[in-house]
Structures are given as C-alpha cells and as structure tokens.
VMD Tcl script that draws the C-alpha trace (Angstrom):
set ca {
  {72.10 121.36 127.09}
  {75.54 121.47 125.47}
  {76.24 117.95 126.71}
  {73.07 116.75 125.02}
  {73.98 118.59 121.82}
  {77.47 117.10 121.80}
  {75.98 113.62 122.26}
  {73.65 114.19 119.31}
  {76.55 115.42 117.20}
  {78.66 112.42 118.21}
  {75.80 110.05 117.36}
  {75.41 111.76 114.00}
  {79.15 111.42 113.33}
  {79.02 107.70 114.09}
  {75.98 107.27 111.86}
  {77.75 109.04 109.01}
  {80.82 106.91 109.55}
  {78.71 103.76 109.43}
  {77.06 104.88 106.21}
  {80.46 105.61 104.69}
  {81.81 102.20 105.71}
  {78.77 100.48 104.16}
  {79.08 102.54 101.00}
  {82.76 101.69 100.53}
  {82.07 98.01 101.23}
  {79.33 97.86 98.61}
  {81.51 99.73 96.11}
  {84.27 97.17 96.64}
  {82.15 94.36 95.14}
  {82.70 95.63 91.59}
  {85.09 93.41 89.66}
  {87.96 94.57 87.55}
  {87.53 93.74 83.84}
  {90.57 91.46 83.83}
  {89.51 89.61 87.00}
  {87.49 87.08 85.02}
  {90.50 86.30 82.81}
  {92.72 85.72 85.86}
  {90.14 83.47 87.50}
  {89.68 81.43 84.30}
  {93.46 81.03 83.94}
  {93.75 79.85 87.56}
  {90.93 77.33 87.15}
  {92.56 75.84 84.03}
  {95.91 75.37 85.80}
  {96.71 71.76 86.82}
  {96.44 70.94 90.55}
  {99.67 70.33 92.49}
  {100.70 66.80 93.41}
  {101.20 67.49 97.10}
  {98.29 68.76 99.20}
  {100.52 71.06 101.24}
  {101.91 72.78 98.17}
  {98.41 72.84 96.64}
  {97.02 74.74 99.63}
  {99.83 77.29 99.40}
  {99.29 77.67 95.67}
  {95.55 78.07 96.15}
  {96.13 80.76 98.76}
  {98.60 82.53 96.49}
  {96.18 82.24 93.57}
  {93.33 83.66 95.65}
  {95.54 86.56 96.76}
  {96.56 87.24 93.15}
  {92.92 87.14 92.05}
  {91.97 89.54 94.84}
  {94.71 91.95 93.79}
  {93.64 91.67 90.16}
  {89.97 92.16 91.09}
  {90.67 95.25 93.21}
  {90.26 98.54 91.38}
  {93.45 100.37 90.56}
  {94.30 102.93 93.23}
  {94.54 106.59 92.37}
  {98.28 107.48 92.56}
  {97.42 110.68 94.42}
  {95.70 108.64 97.16}
  {98.71 106.34 97.57}
  {101.59 108.84 97.45}
  {102.31 111.38 100.16}
  {100.85 114.79 99.28}
  {102.77 118.05 98.91}
  {102.17 120.24 101.96}
  {103.85 123.46 100.83}
  {101.75 126.61 101.27}
  {99.33 124.94 103.69}
  {97.79 125.93 107.01}
  {98.69 123.51 109.81}
  {96.19 122.50 112.51}
  {97.30 120.24 115.36}
  {94.76 117.98 117.07}
  {95.23 116.29 120.43}
  {93.10 113.16 120.78}
  {92.25 110.85 123.62}
  {94.76 108.16 124.59}
  {97.62 110.53 123.69}
  {97.13 110.32 119.91}
  {98.12 113.29 117.76}
  {96.80 114.26 114.32}
  {98.00 117.08 112.10}
  {95.83 118.41 109.30}
  {97.22 120.50 106.44}
  {94.70 122.59 104.51}
  {95.18 124.69 101.39}
  {93.01 127.75 100.75}
  {93.04 127.13 96.98}
  {91.91 123.48 97.29}
  {89.08 122.90 99.75}
  {88.30 119.49 98.21}
  {91.35 117.81 99.79}
  {93.34 117.81 103.01}
  {96.58 116.18 104.04}
  {96.41 114.29 107.33}
  {99.44 113.12 109.33}
  {98.73 109.97 111.31}
  {101.39 107.72 112.85}
  {104.33 109.35 111.03}
  {102.65 109.03 107.62}
  {101.04 111.73 105.51}
  {97.80 110.83 103.72}
  {95.78 112.75 101.13}
  {92.04 112.68 101.84}
  {89.27 113.69 99.42}
  {86.24 115.66 100.57}
  {82.90 113.84 100.58}
  {79.65 115.79 100.73}
  {77.38 115.38 103.73}
  {73.83 116.47 104.46}
  {74.61 117.43 108.06}
  {77.31 119.98 107.37}
  {80.03 117.87 108.99}
  {83.41 117.89 107.26}
  {84.10 114.40 105.90}
  {87.28 113.42 104.11}
  {88.19 109.93 102.89}
  {91.13 108.06 101.40}
  {89.75 104.83 99.88}
  {93.19 103.29 99.33}
  {94.27 103.48 102.98}
  {90.72 103.28 104.35}
  {90.98 106.47 106.39}
  {87.95 108.64 107.15}
  {88.21 111.99 108.95}
  {84.99 113.49 110.27}
  {85.14 116.99 111.68}
  {82.30 118.62 113.59}
  {82.48 121.91 115.51}
  {83.04 120.15 118.85}
  {85.66 117.56 117.82}
  {87.08 115.32 115.12}
  {87.27 111.56 114.72}
  {89.52 109.34 112.59}
  {88.13 106.00 111.40}
  {89.56 102.99 109.58}
  {86.99 101.73 107.08}
  {89.01 98.65 106.19}
  {89.16 97.36 109.78}
  {85.83 98.98 110.78}
  {87.18 100.65 113.90}
  {88.07 104.00 115.42}
  {91.67 105.12 115.23}
  {91.33 108.35 117.18}
  {88.40 110.01 118.93}
  {87.81 113.25 120.83}
  {90.36 115.04 118.62}
  {90.38 118.74 119.42}
  {92.48 121.62 118.18}
  {93.49 124.55 120.39}
  {90.29 126.47 119.62}
  {88.04 123.50 120.43}
  {89.95 122.72 123.63}
  {89.51 126.24 125.02}
  {86.98 126.35 127.85}
  {83.64 127.80 126.88}
  {82.75 130.78 129.04}
  {79.46 132.55 128.86}
  {79.60 136.28 129.23}
  {77.61 137.65 132.15}
  {75.21 140.46 131.31}
  {76.46 143.86 132.36}
  {74.77 145.31 135.41}
  {72.43 148.17 134.69}
  {73.32 151.42 136.35}
  {70.45 153.30 137.89}
}
mol new
graphics top color blue
foreach p $ca { graphics top sphere $p radius 0.5 }
foreach p [lrange $ca 0 end-1] q [lrange $ca 1 end] { graphics top cylinder $p $q radius 0.2 }
display resetview
C-alpha cells in the first residue's frame, strides 16, 4: 500500500515538475522592450566581406539579441543568499548526491539550497497538491518536496539533477506499532 502511495506521489511530483517546466518555457517567450531596437540595429548593420567572419558576427549578434531579449534577472535570485539564523536540513540523494536546505522561520516564502558547492535562493511557488515547490528562474532550479522524498530539477536542461533525496527523518525505517496484548 505504501509502495503504491509513494509511486502516486512520485508521479504527481513529476507531473508538477513538467507543468512548471512548461510554464517557465512559455513565460520565456516575452520580449524585452529594447529587444526590437537591438534587432533593428543588427539588421541595418552592413554584412561582412568574408563569409567566415560574417558567420561569427551573426552568431555574436544572435547571442547579443538573446541576452537583450531575456528579462533582467532579480539580483536576489543571482546572488548567494544570507544563511544566518537558519535551520539546516541535510539530504542524501541517490548516486551519492548531497543537498543542504536552509530555512528561516520568519520567511517561509524562500529557502536557500546548496547544490554542487553553490548556494541558491529559491522562491516558493504555490501548488494544489500540498507539495513544497521552490524555484529559481535565473538558474533554472526547481526543488519539490513531498513527505516521502525530495527531487531537484533543472528546468533549463529539462532533466533531473537529484532524486530520492531524503533527510534523516525520511530515511528512518517505518515501524508499525503492534497492538498491546489484552490481559484477561
């Protein structure tokens, strides 16, 4: 029964992750107000004489237009967060991965997550299932926490970074208490 429940919860977590990836991809199609100006300026520029240099310039121009078209990142999402006065929770994941989550009792809308020697600030996103979902749109990280485990996703590369992440409480074996024998 618990195996079936954990499979349903895992399937729900993957469905939520897929919805979040689709939502961030559709939100990324908005253009920055100055993107049109940059694209017009690039189209008016004279083409290069050599094809090889022209291809490099076109690639550089496309990269510059993509940077200009991307929405400006929130500085709090880019910089490492302050983790003073936080509660630390260590997670051990499959394949030997480790994740550390720092939570603050005064701010339940954000967490700090340490992944691969870098600290990221993630913003809470509401869910209908009750799962804890935190995202950082700049780095593309998504943390989904359910009672049985946690999972870390990369929305930019559309892949899992860490799965089966469990803290000490979740890793403890579940034992059912036997009913006490009745004395007659």
